C-alpha positions, 0 to 999 in steps of 0.5 A: 422594690422593682427591678430594671428592664432585662433588655436596655432601651438601646439594645434593639439589635440584640434581637435583629429579627424583632428590630427589622420587623419593628422598623418595617411594620411597627404597628404589628409589633406594637399590637403584639406587645399590647396583646401579650400584656393583656390588651387588644391586638387590633385596637392597638394596631389601629391606635398606632396611627392615631396621634394622641391615641398612640401615646395613650395605648403605648403608655398603657402597654408599657405600664402593663409590661412594667407591672407584669415584670415588676419593673421600676418606673412611672408614667412620666418616664414612660411618656418621655420614652415613647415620645422620643424613642418609640421604635426602641421602646417597642423593641424593648417591650417586645423583648421583655415579653418574649424573653423576660421572666414575669414575677409570680403573682401571689393569690391570697384566699380569704 
């Protein structure tokens, strides 16, 4: 069983610096989130400006963040979030990556 996001979707102003940067240059924070979650910074920055590519990249990044922090949710909820609340989703992911506590990965040796 997973948990909820550490920071709410509409808690953008909890980190005013990140909120302002996201408002001015969202592609930068979008790329940093992707990089922090295991993706490519440059590819994600460029994908931000490609209509269908941005959705694919945003869904992949959000899914990796959810997986890393064991957050409940799914692709459908992520899709609705990134379509209707893109700036808030970017800030939420950024705050989670910056301040959240990742779930420890258990490695089994066979």
